[in-house]
Structure formats: C-alpha cells, structure tokens
C-alpha positions in Angstrom: 110.8 78.8 141.5 110.1 78.2 145.2 111.2 74.5 145.9 107.9 73.8 147.7 106.1 74.8 144.0 107.7 71.9 142.7 107.6 69.0 145.1 104.5 69.8 147.4 102.0 67.2 146.2 99.2 65.6 148.2 100.5 62.3 150.2 98.4 60.2 147.9 99.7 61.8 145.0 103.5 61.4 145.5 104.0 57.8 144.7 101.9 58.3 141.4 103.7 61.5 140.7 107.2 59.6 141.1 106.1 57.1 138.9 105.2 59.5 136.3 108.4 61.2 136.4 110.1 57.8 135.8 107.8 57.3 133.1 109.0 60.4 131.4 113.0 59.7 132.1 112.2 56.3 130.5 110.4 57.8 127.5 113.8 60.0 127.0 115.8 57.0 127.1 113.7 55.1 124.9 114.0 58.2 122.2 117.8 58.5 122.6 118.1 54.7 122.1 116.9 55.8 118.5 120.3 57.7 117.8 122.8 55.9 119.6 125.5 58.1 118.0 123.5 60.9 119.0 124.0 62.2 115.2 120.4 62.4 114.3 119.5 65.0 117.1 121.8 67.5 115.0 120.6 66.9 111.5 118.2 69.9 111.7 119.3 73.7 110.9 117.7 74.6 114.4 119.5 72.0 116.2 123.2 72.7 114.6 122.6 76.4 115.5 121.6 75.6 119.2 124.8 73.0 119.5 127.0 75.7 118.0 125.6 78.1 120.3 125.9 76.1 123.4 129.6 75.4 122.6 130.5 78.8 121.9 128.8 79.9 125.4 130.9 77.2 127.1 134.2 78.5 125.5 132.9 82.1 126.3 133.1 82.7 122.9 130.9 86.0 122.2 131.4 86.2 118.3 128.0 87.1 116.6 128.8 84.4 113.8 128.4 81.5 116.6 125.0 82.6 117.7 121.6 82.7 116.2 119.0 82.4 118.6 118.1 84.2 122.1 120.9 83.0 124.3 118.8 81.4 127.5 118.2 78.2 125.8 121.6 77.5 124.2 123.1 78.7 127.9 121.1 75.7 129.5 123.2 73.4 127.3 126.4 75.1 127.7 126.3 74.2 131.4 126.4 70.6 130.2 129.1 70.9 127.1 131.4 69.2 128.9 129.4 66.8 131.1 127.5 65.4 128.0 129.3 66.5 125.0 127.5 64.2 122.7 124.2 65.6 123.7 124.5 68.9 126.0 120.6 69.6 126.1 119.8 65.9 127.4 119.5 66.9 130.9 118.1 70.5 130.8 115.6 69.1 128.4 114.6 66.3 131.0 114.6 69.0 133.8 112.2 71.2 131.7 110.1 68.3 131.3 109.7 67.2 134.9 109.4 70.7 135.8 106.7 71.2 133.6 104.7 68.2 134.8 104.9 69.3 138.4 103.7 72.7 138.0 101.0 71.4 135.5 99.9 69.1 138.7 99.6 72.4 140.7 97.2 74.0 137.5 95.3 71.2 137.4 94.0 71.4 141.0 92.4 74.7 139.8 91.3 73.7 136.8 89.8 70.4 137.9 88.8 71.1 141.4 88.5 67.6 143.3 90.5 65.8 140.8 93.6 63.8 142.5 97.1 65.1 141.4 97.9 61.8 139.5 95.0 62.3 137.2 96.4 65.7 136.1 99.9 63.8 136.0 98.4 61.5 133.5 96.8 64.0 131.3 100.2 65.7 131.1 101.7 62.3 130.1 99.2 61.6 127.6 99.8 65.2 126.0 103.6 64.6 125.9 104.1 61.2 125.1 101.1 60.6 122.2 103.6 58.9 119.6 106.9 59.3 118.6 106.4 62.7 117.0 105.1 64.3 120.2 108.1 62.7 122.2 110.3 64.1 119.9 109.4 67.8 120.1 110.0 67.5 123.8 113.6 65.7 123.5 115.0 66.9 120.2 116.5 70.3 121.2 114.3 73.2 120.8 113.7 76.6 122.8 110.1 75.9 123.2 111.3 73.0 125.7 113.1 75.8 127.7 110.2 78.1 127.8 107.8 75.3 128.7 108.2 75.1 132.5 107.9 79.1 132.8 105.0 79.3 130.5 103.1 76.9 132.8 104.6 78.8 136.0 103.3 82.1 134.5 99.3 80.6 134.3 99.9 79.3 137.7 101.3 82.4 139.0 98.3 84.5 137.5 96.0 82.0 139.1 97.5 82.7 142.6 97.6 86.2 141.9 93.7 86.1 141.2 93.1 84.2 144.4 94.7 86.8 146.5 96.3 89.9 144.7 99.4 91.6 146.2 102.4 93.2 145.1 104.5 90.0 145.8 102.6 87.7 143.9 102.4 90.7 140.7 106.1 90.6 140.6 106.4 87.0 140.8 104.0 86.5 137.8 106.1 89.6 136.2 109.6 87.9 136.7 108.1 84.4 135.0 106.7 86.5 132.0 110.4 88.0 131.8 112.1 85.0 131.8 109.5 83.5 129.0 110.3 86.7 126.8 114.1 85.9 127.2 113.3 82.2 125.8 110.5 83.5 123.4 109.3 87.0 122.8 106.3 85.9 120.9 105.0 83.3 123.4 105.6 86.1 126.3 103.5 88.8 124.3 100.6 86.2 124.3 100.7 85.4 128.1 101.4 89.0 128.9 98.2 90.0 127.0 96.1 87.2 128.4 97.4 87.0 132.2 97.8 91.1 132.3 94.1 91.3 131.4 93.3 88.4 133.9 95.1 90.3 136.6 93.6 93.7 136.2 90.1 92.2 136.1 91.1 90.3 139.6 92.0 93.7 140.9 88.7 95.2 140.1 86.9 92.3 141.4 88.7 92.4 144.8 88.6 95.9 145.1 92.2 96.2 145.8 93.0 99.6 146.6 97.0 99.2 145.8 96.5 98.4 142.0 99.3 101.2 141.3 101.6 99.5 143.6 101.0 96.0 142.1 101.5 97.3 138.3 104.7 98.9 139.5 105.5 95.7 141.4 104.8 93.6 138.3 106.7 96.0 135.9 109.6 95.8 138.1 109.5 91.8 138.1 109.2 91.8 134.4 112.3 93.9 133.8 114.3 91.5 136.6 113.3 88.4 134.8 114.3 90.0 131.4 117.6 91.3 132.7 119.7 88.3 132.2 118.9 87.5 129.1 119.1 90.9 127.7 122.6 91.2 129.4 123.5 88.0 127.4 122.1 89.0 124.2 123.7 92.5 124.3 126.9 90.8 125.1 126.6 88.9 121.6 124.7 91.3 119.4 125.2 94.7 121.0 122.0 96.8 120.2 121.0 94.6 117.2 118.0 92.3 117.8 120.0 89.6 116.4 119.3 87.2 113.1 116.4 85.3 114.8 114.4 88.0 116.0 115.0 90.1 113.0 114.0 87.1 111.0 110.8 86.2 112.8 109.7 90.0 113.2 110.1 90.1 109.3 107.7 87.3 108.6 105.3 88.1 111.2 101.7 87.3 111.6 98.6 87.6 109.0 95.5 87.3 110.8 93.5 87.4 107.6 95.0 83.9 106.8 93.6 82.3 110.3 90.0 80.9 108.9 92.0 79.2 106.1 95.0 78.1 108.4 92.3 76.6 111.1 91.1 74.2 108.4 94.4 73.3 106.9 96.4 73.0 109.9 93.9 72.1 112.7 91.2 69.9 110.5 92.8 68.5 107.4 94.8 70.2 104.6 93.4 67.8 102.1 92.0 68.1 99.3 93.8 71.8 98.7 97.1 69.9 99.5 97.8 66.5 98.6 99.2 65.4 101.8 99.4 65.7 105.6 97.2 65.5 108.4 95.5 68.0 110.6 96.1 68.3 114.3 92.8 67.0 115.1 93.3 63.7 113.0 96.7 63.2 114.7 95.6 63.9 117.9 92.3 62.6 118.6 92.0 64.3 122.0 91.9 67.9 120.2 88.4 67.9 119.5 86.7 66.8 122.9 89.6 69.0 124.7 88.3 72.1 123.0 84.6 71.0 123.9 86.0 70.5 127.3 87.6 74.1 127.3 84.3 75.3 126.2 82.5 73.3 129.1 85.1 74.7 131.7 84.5 78.2 130.6 80.6 78.0 130.8 81.2 77.0 134.3 82.4 80.5 135.2 85.7 78.9 136.4 88.2 82.0 136.5 91.2 79.6 136.3 89.5 77.6 133.4 88.7 81.2 131.6 92.5 82.2 132.1 93.9 78.9 130.9 91.5 78.8 128.0 92.5 82.4 127.0 96.1 81.5 126.9 95.7 78.2 124.7 93.3 80.0 122.4 95.3 82.9 121.7 98.4 81.1 121.3 97.0 78.8 118.9 95.5 81.9 117.0 99.0 83.3 117.0 100.7 80.5 115.4 97.7 79.6 113.3 98.2 83.2 111.8 102.1 82.8 111.6 103.0 83.6 108.1 105.8 80.7 108.1 103.4 77.7 109.4 102.2 75.6 106.8 100.6 71.8 106.8 103.9 70.3 105.2 106.2 71.7 108.0 103.8 70.9 110.6 105.0 67.2 110.8 107.9 66.9 108.4 109.8 69.5 110.4 108.0 69.3 113.5 106.7 72.8 113.5 104.1 71.3 115.8 106.4 71.9 118.8 105.5 75.4 118.8 102.0 74.0 120.4 103.3 71.5 122.7 102.8 73.0 125.9 99.3 73.3 125.3 98.5 69.7 124.7 98.5 68.8 128.4 95.6 71.2 128.9 93.7 70.0 126.1 94.1 66.5 127.1 92.7 67.5 130.6 89.7 69.4 129.2 89.1 66.3 127.3 88.9 64.1 130.4 86.9 66.5 132.4 84.5 66.5 129.3 84.4 62.7 129.4 83.3 63.1 133.4 80.9 65.4 132.7 79.1 63.2 130.3 79.1 60.4 132.7 77.5 62.7 135.5 73.8 63.1 134.6 73.4 66.7 136.2 76.0 68.0 133.4 75.6 65.5 130.7 73.3 67.8 128.8 75.7 70.7 129.0 78.7 68.4 128.2 76.7 67.2 124.8 75.9 70.7 123.9 79.5 72.1 124.0 80.6 68.7 122.3 78.1 69.6 119.4 78.9 73.1 119.1 82.5 72.1 119.0 82.0 69.7 116.2 80.7 72.7 114.1 84.4 73.9 113.8 85.3 70.8 112.3 83.2 70.1 109.4 85.1 72.2 106.9 87.6 71.4 104.0 89.9 73.7 102.1 89.4 73.7 98.2 90.9 75.6 95.2 87.8 77.0 93.3 87.0 79.9 90.6 89.7 79.0 88.5 91.0 81.4 85.7 93.8 81.4 83.3 97.1 82.9 84.5 99.4 84.2 81.6 102.9 83.0 81.9 105.7 84.1 80.0 109.3 82.6 80.1 111.8 85.1 81.4 115.6 85.1 82.0 115.1 84.7 85.8 112.0 82.5 85.4 108.6 83.6 84.4 106.4 86.5 84.2 102.9 86.2 85.8 100.7 88.5 83.5 97.7 88.6 85.6 99.5 88.8 89.1 98.1 87.5 92.3 96.9 90.6 94.2 94.5 88.7 96.9 95.7 86.8 99.9 92.8 84.5 99.2 94.3 83.3 95.6 97.0 80.9 94.6 98.7 80.0 91.6 99.2 76.4 90.2 102.6 76.6 88.2 104.3 74.1 86.1 107.4 74.1 87.9 109.6 71.0 88.7 112.1 70.0 91.4 112.9 68.2 94.3 110.5 68.3 97.2 113.1 69.8 99.1 114.4 72.6 96.2 110.7 73.3 95.9 109.6 73.8 99.6 112.8 75.2 101.0 114.0 77.2 98.0 114.7 80.8 98.0 112.1 81.9 95.6 111.0 85.2 95.0 108.5 87.4 93.3 109.2 90.9 92.0 105.7 93.1 91.8 105.2 96.7 91.9 108.9 97.5 92.0 109.3 95.2 95.2 110.8 91.9 95.7 108.8 89.3 97.8 110.5 86.4 99.2 109.8 83.1 100.2 109.2 82.2 103.9 108.4 85.7 104.6 105.9 86.9 101.7 105.2 83.9 99.4 105.5 80.1 99.5 106.0 77.5 97.4 104.0 74.3 97.9 105.0 70.9 96.1 101.9 69.5 94.5 101.5 66.7 91.6 102.9 67.9 88.6 103.8 71.3 89.7 103.8 73.6 92.4 101.3 75.9 94.5 102.6 79.6 94.8 100.8 81.0 97.7 101.0 84.7 98.9 101.5 85.0 102.4 100.8 89.3 102.5 98.9 90.9 99.9 101.2 91.6 96.7 100.5 94.5 94.3 98.3 94.5 91.4 99.8 93.6 88.0 102.4 91.6 86.3 104.7 89.9 88.6 108.0 88.5 88.0 108.8 84.9 89.4 112.3 84.6 90.2 113.1 80.7 90.3 115.7 79.3 93.0 118.4 76.6 92.1 116.9 73.4 91.4 113.9 74.6 90.2 112.7 74.7 86.5 109.9 75.4 84.3 108.2 72.5 82.6 105.9 72.2 79.4 103.4 73.2 78.6 103.8 76.8 80.2 100.3 77.1 81.6 99.2 78.3 85.1 95.9 78.7 86.6 95.0 80.9 89.5 92.4 79.8 91.9 90.8 81.0 95.0 91.6 79.1 98.3 88.3 78.6 100.0 87.1 76.7 103.1 83.8 75.0 102.4 81.2 72.8 104.6 82.0 69.3 104.2 83.6 66.3 106.1 87.2 66.3 106.4 89.3 63.7 104.3 90.4 62.1 106.9 87.0 61.2 108.0 85.5 60.6 104.5 88.3 59.8 102.3 86.1 59.1 99.2 85.5 62.5 98.7 88.7 63.9 98.4 90.4 61.4 95.4 90.3 64.1 92.8 93.9 65.3 92.5 94.2 69.1 92.7 96.0 69.4 89.4 93.1 67.6 87.6 91.4 70.8 86.9 94.4 72.0 85.0 93.9 69.0 82.7 97.3 67.3 83.4 
C-alpha cells in the first residue's frame, strides 16, 4: 500500500490517531498478559495449525502434512518465528490491527463527511475493543486478522475508483482483491461482487470511454495480487485445493437457512436453544448501527451504499454458512468472521445518534430506527411436534420417519459430554448416502438430550443415525420431530419471563 495512504492524517487528527494506536498496542499487551507462557494461544485446533505451518514455512518445509490453511497468513507468522518464537503472530497481528485502523480513518472521511479523523478512529476502537471476546478475535491468531486491512483497503480503493475512474485505480483495486482472495477466498468473492458492481455503475455514471481498458487493468491487478498466494499454495499442495479449501467448499452455504440464522445468531437463539446470546444482545451498537446504515443509504451517499452492500452481503454469507451455529459463535470465537464489519456498524450508530440530535434529520433517523427494530422482534421456536419412530441399531438408531425438510429438527435421547455431542463425528445414512456432521447435519446439546438439525435437505424415508464415540442412547427411546420456526415476539434477552420453558418439556421429560 502507498505509504501516504497509511500515514496521511489531518494535522488535527494526528495526535489522536497516535493515542489510538497506543491504546491498540496496550490492549494487545493486556491480553497477552493473560497468557504469560503463551500456551493459551495454541489451545485451539486452528491456532495449532497456524503455528505448525508458520514453523514449517520458516524452515522451508513444504510437506503437505505440515500445512492446512492457505499460505499467506502462516507466512506472516513465519517471518517472526525466530524473533518471537513464543508467539510469531504477535507482531503481524498488531500491524494488521494498526493498518486496519488507519485505512478505516480514510474510509470514515467518505462515510461521515465533515467528521474529524479522531471520531472515526474512536469508532474503530469501540468496534474492536468491546469486551474481552472482541479483543481476543483480533489478538488470538486467525486468518481474518491478516485479511482485515486488505478488506478495508478494497472498500477504500473502490470508493476512490468511484470518485475518479481510471485504469490505474482499477488495477489497484483488483490487486487488493487478489490479496484478499489469497487469505480468504469466500470473503474475496463477496467483495468482488460488491466492488465490481459498484465500479461498473460508477463507470456508467461517469460515462467513461475506456471501460474495456479499466476492466482489463482490474483483471490484471487481480491476477497479480493473487499470484504470490497461488505460487505458495502450489508449492505445498500442487494442483489440489488443499484441506482447508476443500473442506470449506464441501460445507458450503445454504441460503434457505438465512431467516432462521438471522434470528438465532443475531437476535437471540433462545428458546429454541437453551443457551447463548445473539450478536445484537452482546454488542449493543448493532441495532443502531443497522439503523444508521439505512439512514446513510437513504442519503444517496454512494460510499455509504458501497460499504453497506459489502457489510450486508458479508453478514448474509456467513449467516448462511452451514457450519455457523449459536454455540460456536462465542464458545469457539466464530464471531471472528464478522470482526472487520464491526467498526462500520459503530460508525453508523454514531451517525444515527448525531442525526437524532439534528432537528433537520431527526424524523428520518427515528424512522430508520423504527424500521430496523422490526428485524429484532422475532424468536426461534420448535413447534408442530410429531412422534418420530426410533429403533435401536448396531450403529446407533433408525429414525423411521426421517427428516426430509430443512425446517425440521429431531429431539433425540442421546447422552454424552457437551464436546462429544457438539464436536463428534456423527453421521446419518439416508437414501443410500451418508450425511456427516458439520457438512450436512449438526447435533446440538440440549437439556436431557440433543437436537439433530439438518443443514441440507435429506432424502425422504427412514434414516440411520450413526453415533460417534462418546455418544449413547438413553431410555426411554422416544424421539420427537419439530419444525424450526420464527415467530413474532420479544427476544428472551429483552423479556426473559417468556422463555423459561425448557425446550424438552414438550417430550414430557
């Protein structure tokens, strides 16, 4: 990135920006103090794989068995294996955080014209330092940290292209998108769809005659940005997509799950699930942030439309990701998939508050907030119960009625530790095919049993449940199938009295 892009701040904003950077580094130090021996950073399977790959790259070991993820993020850690062997991602993660802040400040000038740089920096910090979990998703190694500054840069470069389209700016945008793809292909696909559409609209608006030249330049930039990652990937895996890309592609996205996932992941998973919090309950600036997003788009601000589209499509994609569940959102820090979008929502929340204070915009701001609240008055429930035949089987049990619909779920008398149920290698045989946990079905621990949830449509007819080690059937062998629905009603976090009935009460347990 051009150096001036990172350091060119208004004179009034430089002292505040410097103080903000210090706060970022101090927060990193505070979090590191929780793990004086740094062992806590490598407790997760993902982090163990990042560390192993970083050490392998540092030793120029290209054995496929030493690598799992795409190469760019582990290679950042490899550069510091000898300097900080106890935590090789400490320096690159802090650098990504700082660069993200500085690029976001430049974005803030376009999303909030007239606002000082320090206000955008403060919004960034609020979105990144809101509680220990949010700090952790920036400090504990994840590839989303490595891709974040490039994602912010892609949005900024698209805004700059829209202001004055040119082949050079198209090439720069393409190159940044190529780097994002080297870190996280799914994130790059979202940004490519949004920024590509935006750039095409801006070209038409400006009546640019060199549209073909700019398209070629963007494609060349994309190839150049992606080339280093492709070369490194080929050096390890050859023509194979590698374990991470292959596994993620096999899981995929199910857009029919989006309404239910909106409620269980963003609003509140209760009473359908016995525990957990929605994003909106844990992060109180999400509701006003979405209202501020709506307000910004209504002002016909092209930059706001671009950012809102990028954030909205990114959220929709991960809410529809089959392996995204309320339990994992906080227990396993899956919230890190959304982290780069949080500063935008804080900024929009601040803009909404400012608009409410201005008489000229108060009515429009209140209307945007009221419209947004309509998205948050829903609850997920299990209804329309029906008996589901359950017969013991050598491998587990046979569900005689099957689960042919994505909207259905089965409450089963299955016992085991929480981790055995949630993380176990459960499988379902149906219609001559085997459907496996994480990719096709999911078992969610419940009070007195477990909820089997299909993540893709299963064939009609009987299905054989194949239990994994650590799971067992319990008496009485009775199962109930339900429809997973969303109904109008205040979330449990707002009105707890309405959500006191255990989900398995309907089974008479």
